[in-house]
ROFIKOL-977662 format. One record per residue (C-alpha): residue number from 1; residue in three letters; x, y, z. Coordinates in Angstrom, 2 decimals. Layout:
BEGIN
nr, rest, c1, c2, c3
NUM, ala, X, Y, Z
...
REM end
This chain:
BEGIN
nr, rest, c1, c2, c3
1, met, -15.10, -41.14, -17.52
2, asn, -15.29, -37.70, -16.95
3, thr, -12.80, -36.52, -14.47
4, arg, -12.72, -33.04, -13.57
5, gly, -9.80, -31.07, -11.40
6, phe, -6.37, -30.37, -10.72
7, thr, -3.54, -32.83, -10.58
8, leu, -1.38, -32.18, -7.42
9, ala, 1.29, -32.12, -9.69
10, glu, -0.36, -29.21, -11.67
11, leu, -1.53, -26.80, -8.78
12, val, 2.20, -26.96, -7.33
13, val, 3.49, -26.19, -11.43
14, val, 1.52, -23.47, -11.14
15, leu, 2.37, -22.40, -7.89
16, ala, 6.08, -22.48, -8.50
17, val, 5.35, -20.24, -11.67
18, leu, 3.61, -17.65, -9.77
19, gly, 5.98, -17.65, -6.86
20, leu, 8.59, -16.94, -9.40
21, val, 7.07, -14.22, -11.33
22, leu, 6.10, -12.07, -7.84
23, ala, 9.63, -12.64, -6.87
24, val, 11.32, -10.98, -10.03
25, ser, 8.71, -8.18, -10.34
26, gly, 8.91, -7.52, -6.66
27, leu, 12.68, -7.27, -6.96
28, ala, 12.30, -5.08, -9.99
29, leu, 9.62, -3.10, -7.90
30, gly, 12.23, -2.51, -5.08
31, ala, 15.08, -1.19, -7.38
32, leu, 12.63, 1.34, -8.72
33, lys, 14.01, 4.51, -6.85
34, val, 12.27, 8.41, -6.84
35, pro, 14.29, 10.87, -8.70
36, arg, 15.81, 13.40, -6.47
37, glu, 14.43, 17.27, -7.30
38, ser, 17.69, 19.61, -8.07
39, glu, 18.28, 22.19, -6.11
40, glu, 16.59, 24.63, -8.95
41, thr, 13.31, 22.34, -8.35
42, ile, 13.49, 22.82, -4.80
43, ala, 14.06, 26.72, -4.52
44, ile, 11.46, 26.98, -6.96
45, arg, 8.99, 25.03, -5.38
46, arg, 9.60, 26.97, -2.12
47, ala, 9.41, 30.76, -3.79
48, arg, 6.04, 29.44, -5.24
49, ala, 4.84, 28.35, -1.47
50, glu, 5.68, 31.48, 0.14
51, val, 3.91, 33.94, -2.78
52, ile, 0.87, 31.88, -2.59
53, his, 1.25, 32.03, 1.17
54, ser, 1.69, 35.75, 1.25
55, gly, -0.18, 36.95, -1.77
56, thr, 2.33, 38.91, -3.09
57, ala, 3.85, 38.62, -6.54
58, arg, 7.57, 38.40, -6.93
59, thr, 10.51, 38.17, -9.59
60, lys, 13.48, 35.30, -8.52
61, gly, 16.19, 34.66, -10.58
62, gly, 14.26, 36.13, -13.41
63, val, 10.80, 33.87, -12.97
64, arg, 7.74, 35.90, -11.42
65, phe, 5.86, 33.89, -9.08
66, leu, 2.31, 35.29, -9.05
67, pro, -0.37, 34.71, -5.54
68, asp, -2.23, 32.09, -8.08
69, gly, 0.14, 29.29, -8.17
70, arg, 1.08, 30.55, -11.68
71, val, 5.20, 31.10, -12.64
72, ile, 5.95, 33.16, -15.36
73, gly, 9.43, 33.20, -16.72
74, pro, 11.80, 31.07, -19.19
75, asp, 12.07, 27.37, -19.13
76, val, 9.68, 27.26, -16.34
77, asp, 6.43, 25.26, -16.30
78, pro, 3.50, 28.07, -15.81
79, leu, 0.94, 26.03, -14.23
80, thr, 2.97, 23.55, -11.71
81, gly, 6.55, 25.72, -11.55
82, val, 8.64, 23.07, -12.66
83, pro, 11.52, 23.69, -14.18
84, leu, 11.49, 22.30, -18.25
85, ala, 13.71, 19.82, -19.28
86, lys, 16.58, 21.37, -21.25
REM end
């Protein structure tokens, strides 16, 4: 006799395991938080946005902001303007 399919017990066990995995992963994802930006990063982003908007290059705190969005200076990513990790 060739029987195919699942028993109710097998289905309940699979659903219970899936529920447990989803619950644990949901709790882990819920615990993740976006790290806060430092005041330095916020100030650099604001200065970069102002320079891009005004179209005039400026130097602030030893960092040169160019109207095309680039940033030139020590410990600063030249493309994004984000301070590099020290």
